VOGU-3710 file (C-alpha; in Angstrom, 3 decimals, decimal comma):
1> mkklavidvg> 6,264/4,454/38,930  8,969/2,780/36,843  12,550/3,948/37,330  15,711/3,472/35,295  19,316/4,024/36,336  22,624/4,620/34,565  26,079/4,365/36,077  28,750/6,223/34,115  32,280/4,947/34,751  34,404/7,956/33,819
11> snsikavvvd> 38,086/8,758/34,103  37,750/11,137/37,037  34,625/9,876/38,797  31,849/7,292/38,695  28,324/8,715/38,681  24,824/7,304/38,962  21,458/8,810/38,088  17,989/7,357/38,711  15,225/8,667/36,454  11,439/8,413/36,667
21> vatqqdiark> 10,242/6,976/33,353  6,913/8,807/33,357  8,346/12,301/33,828  11,940/11,658/32,675  13,064/13,670/35,697  16,049/12,815/37,878  14,949/11,548/41,262  18,334/10,549/42,711  22,009/11,117/41,949  25,225/9,976/43,537
31> mesvrifpvg> 28,919/10,208/42,706  31,989/8,252/43,766  35,292/10,141/43,439  37,366/7,326/41,960  39,952/8,286/39,340  40,757/5,381/37,024  42,589/7,037/34,141  45,322/4,491/33,238  48,942/5,571/33,635  52,265/4,211/32,406
41> lkkelspesv> 53,315/2,766/29,085  51,185/-0,339/29,591  48,022/1,710/30,232  46,987/-0,666/32,997  44,837/-0,256/36,046  46,482/-1,458/39,224  44,754/-4,262/41,155  43,895/-1,658/43,797  42,279/0,590/41,170  40,272/-2,312/39,763
51> esaasaiarl> 38,952/-3,217/43,200  38,288/0,401/44,154  36,332/1,051/40,953  34,391/-2,227/41,138  33,452/-1,596/44,772  32,309/1,947/43,934  30,178/0,632/41,072  28,664/-1,993/43,390  27,734/0,730/45,891  26,094/2,760/43,134
61> vafakengat> 24,148/-0,276/41,905  22,878/-0,736/45,473  22,012/2,984/45,578  20,049/2,683/42,326  18,113/-0,311/43,626  17,377/1,456/46,917  15,818/4,232/44,848  13,608/1,816/42,956  15,496/1,314/39,682  14,248/-1,752/37,817
71> diaivgtsal> 16,727/-1,576/34,928  20,351/-0,496/35,403  22,953/0,196/32,731  26,669/0,493/33,541  28,768/2,151/30,824  32,499/2,771/30,581  34,102/5,538/28,550  37,531/6,913/27,648  39,648/5,497/30,473  38,362/1,978/29,947
81> rectnrselv> 38,540/2,182/26,146  42,293/2,622/26,456  42,935/0,374/29,437  44,714/-2,833/28,413  43,391/-4,840/31,363  39,826/-3,533/31,260  38,515/-7,114/31,170  39,588/-7,474/34,807  37,270/-4,656/35,845  34,471/-5,944/33,613
91> hrvkvlthyp> 34,750/-9,354/35,271  34,931/-7,951/38,789  31,842/-5,773/38,232  29,903/-8,801/36,971  30,910/-10,788/40,051  29,910/-8,029/42,481  26,750/-6,745/40,809  25,563/-9,354/38,262  25,288/-6,491/35,754  27,446/-6,034/32,657
101> ltiisgevea> 29,880/-3,158/32,300  29,535/-2,053/28,673  32,474/-0,094/27,251  31,339/2,210/24,450  33,280/3,775/21,594  34,110/7,466/21,412  31,573/8,199/18,686  28,838/6,288/20,489  29,656/8,249/23,646  29,410/11,516/21,714
111> rltaegvrsd> 26,102/10,631/20,068  24,564/9,409/23,317  25,701/12,625/24,976  24,053/14,644/22,197  20,809/12,743/22,753  21,024/13,354/26,486  21,582/17,099/26,037  18,723/17,287/23,552  16,437/15,772/26,222  17,045/18,779/28,490
121> pafssyskmi> 13,874/20,946/28,352  16,052/24,050/28,702  17,290/23,532/25,150  14,104/22,317/23,473  13,568/25,624/21,663  17,066/25,794/20,172  17,560/24,354/16,706  21,314/24,788/16,326  23,763/23,824/19,055  27,435/23,022/19,368
131> vfdlgggsle> 27,897/20,807/22,416  31,094/20,004/24,308  31,278/17,314/26,983  34,564/17,732/28,836  35,543/14,658/30,811  38,681/13,362/32,450  39,960/11,304/29,539  38,236/12,787/26,503  36,337/15,717/25,048  33,245/14,946/23,001
141> amvmhgescl> 32,154/17,523/20,421  28,785/17,488/18,668  27,191/19,728/16,043  23,402/19,558/16,314  20,651/20,861/14,061  17,082/20,228/15,078  16,666/16,650/16,232  19,721/15,541/14,258  23,298/15,251/15,444  25,130/16,191/12,242
151> raksfplgsv> 28,612/15,408/13,512  29,913/13,761/16,656  33,449/12,861/17,629  35,533/12,078/20,688  38,952/13,714/21,110  41,812/12,822/23,501  41,487/16,140/25,319  40,159/15,230/28,755  41,301/17,266/31,735  43,057/14,392/33,539
161> rltqsflegh> 44,858/13,437/30,322  45,986/17,011/29,583  47,093/17,517/33,181  49,275/14,409/32,974  50,575/15,099/29,459  51,242/18,842/29,594  51,341/19,813/33,255  52,851/16,594/34,648  50,693/16,882/37,730  52,057/20,408/38,093
171> sgkidaqkel> 51,306/21,832/41,539  52,827/25,271/41,062  52,033/28,245/38,905  51,364/27,524/35,237  53,256/29,718/32,831  52,104/31,127/29,508  54,002/28,496/27,510  52,155/25,613/29,181  48,856/27,380/28,561  49,803/27,857/24,918
181> distevfrni> 50,792/24,200/24,570  47,373/23,009/25,774  45,492/25,564/23,692  47,479/24,571/20,609  46,639/20,905/21,212  42,928/21,745/21,429  43,074/23,816/18,231  45,066/21,139/16,388  42,542/18,438/17,193  39,175/20,059/16,641
191> qdflevshpe> 39,530/23,197/14,558  38,518/21,492/11,307  35,700/19,552/12,994  34,061/22,750/14,247  33,950/24,577/10,929  30,322/25,567/10,408  28,693/28,322/8,413  27,325/31,190/10,515  28,678/29,976/13,886  26,941/32,926/15,575
201> eylivgaggg> 23,629/31,104/15,015  24,653/28,218/17,298  24,100/27,999/21,036  27,320/26,769/22,672  26,528/24,188/25,347  28,877/22,662/27,915  28,363/19,350/29,702  30,567/17,467/32,152  32,158/18,100/35,512  34,285/21,083/34,456
211> fvalglycea> 31,266/23,110/33,376  29,278/22,083/36,458  32,226/23,224/38,624  32,142/26,584/36,849  28,456/26,898/37,697  29,197/26,119/41,354  31,969/28,715/41,380  29,737/31,437/39,934  27,046/30,622/42,473  29,617/30,688/45,301
221> igekpvngrl> 30,731/34,211/44,383  27,147/35,456/44,259  26,645/35,285/40,492  24,327/32,326/40,101  24,095/31,513/36,373  20,827/32,605/34,802  19,476/29,830/32,547  22,833/28,084/32,906  24,758/30,946/31,284  28,495/31,009/32,039
231> pilrirelkd> 30,082/34,243/30,742  33,421/33,738/29,012  34,795/36,765/30,860  34,311/35,020/34,207  35,815/31,798/32,841  38,929/33,613/31,613  39,298/35,405/34,941  39,093/32,105/36,813  41,568/30,463/34,410  44,103/33,246/35,013
241> rfcslsaser> 43,578/32,945/38,761  44,037/29,167/38,799  47,199/29,375/36,717  48,723/31,979/39,037  48,226/29,966/42,247  49,883/26,975/43,856  47,961/23,738/44,489  47,290/24,619/48,126  46,125/28,117/47,206  43,714/26,732/44,593
251> lmipgipadr> 41,899/24,845/47,338  40,761/28,194/48,711  38,805/29,103/45,560  35,097/28,877/46,452  32,720/26,413/44,852  35,270/24,167/43,134  35,025/20,530/44,346  38,234/19,436/46,059  38,579/16,330/43,877  38,631/18,527/40,775
261> vdimpaalit> 41,046/21,269/41,839  44,156/19,621/40,376  42,624/19,258/36,898  40,776/22,593/36,757  43,691/24,539/35,187  43,717/22,184/32,175  39,906/22,229/32,048  39,759/26,027/32,091  42,484/26,418/29,463  40,585/23,945/27,258
271> icaladltka> 37,274/25,753/27,720  38,877/29,100/26,866  40,356/27,558/23,706  36,899/26,255/22,756  35,523/29,759/23,270  38,187/31,120/20,919  37,305/28,496/18,315  33,560/29,125/18,463  33,715/32,902/19,132  31,358/32,227/22,042
281> eafyytsrgl> 30,555/34,958/24,552  29,112/32,392/26,944  28,624/28,675/27,464  25,288/27,290/28,614  25,872/24,340/30,872  23,636/21,350/31,448  23,619/18,500/33,938  22,387/16,171/31,204  24,704/14,246/28,944  25,851/10,667/28,466
291> rhgviqvllr> 23,825/9,215/31,334  20,608/10,764/30,044  21,409/9,644/26,509  21,656/6,081/27,798  18,322/6,635/29,580  16,788/7,455/26,188  18,070/4,104/24,887  16,646/2,295/27,916  13,262/3,938/27,348  13,173/2,385/23,874
301> hphffsye> 14,933/-0,901/24,766  14,692/-1,514/28,549  17,061/-4,501/28,634  19,535/-3,299/26,012  22,464/-3,311/28,482  21,471/-6,464/30,386  22,762/-9,986/30,129  20,293/-12,552/28,902
//
C-alpha cells in the first residue's frame, strides 16, 4: 500500500495529510498551530519563528514517515511568498528534514486547491462550482466548470492579514464601521473576478480552516451540517455574536478552536461578504484543498517536489 504525504505551511498553521494512493483516502492528519504571518515593515520572520516553524515541519515529516509515506511534499503559501527572509526557513527545513520547502505562487495555489476540491467525491456530480479557500494570509477564489478551472486567483484577504490590517488585533467588540471596512475590501478585490452568468447555477464551496471551524460550531450546537451544508443564516448569526463579544467571551463559543478565535471575526465578516457577492444561501465546506491538489500532482509525478 503506497502512501503519499503533503505538508502545507500556511500563515496560521502547518498541516500534514497522508493519503493512500490506491483509494486516495486520507489515512492520517496532523496540525501544528504555528502562526508565521510576517509582521513589520520588513516582512521578516524572527529567528524564533523560523526555528519554531522548521521544528514543526520536522515533526510533521516524522509523522508522515511513521504513517508509511514514501514521498513527501512540503509547500509554502502566502506568508512565505511575502516573507523577505524566507530563504532562512527553506534552508533550516532542508537541514532538519532533507526535504525541500517549495514556495508556490498565488495562482498555482489556487489551481492546486481547485484540483484538490474537485477530487472530493462529494462534489463529483456538480458541474459548476465557485470555490473559496480562506486562509490566514490569502483568499483563493476559483470558478470551475466540469473538469476545468476557468479562473483562479489569490487575493490578499486572509483572516490573519485582515485582523492585523483592519482590527489591529482588536480584542474588544467590533463596531459596524470595522465590519464595513473589511466587507468593502473584500468587494473591492474580487467583485469583478466573480462576475458569472447565472450565478444561481453554481454550487458555492468553502475550503480552509474558517469553514471547517464553522462546521465544528454547527455540530457543537446540535446542527451537524448535512452534506457539508453551512446555512448563511447561521453564519451571519455567529458573525454578529463574535463581533459583539470581547476576546475572553469569544473563547466560550462552542466548537471554535482556541487558536482560531482571534481571527474568526475577520473570517466571518469575509465569508458573509462572499455570500453577498454570490447571493449564496449556503456554503458547502470540504476538508480537501491545496494539500489534496498537491497529492494529485504527486500521483502523476511522484518525485516532483523532491531534490535530485
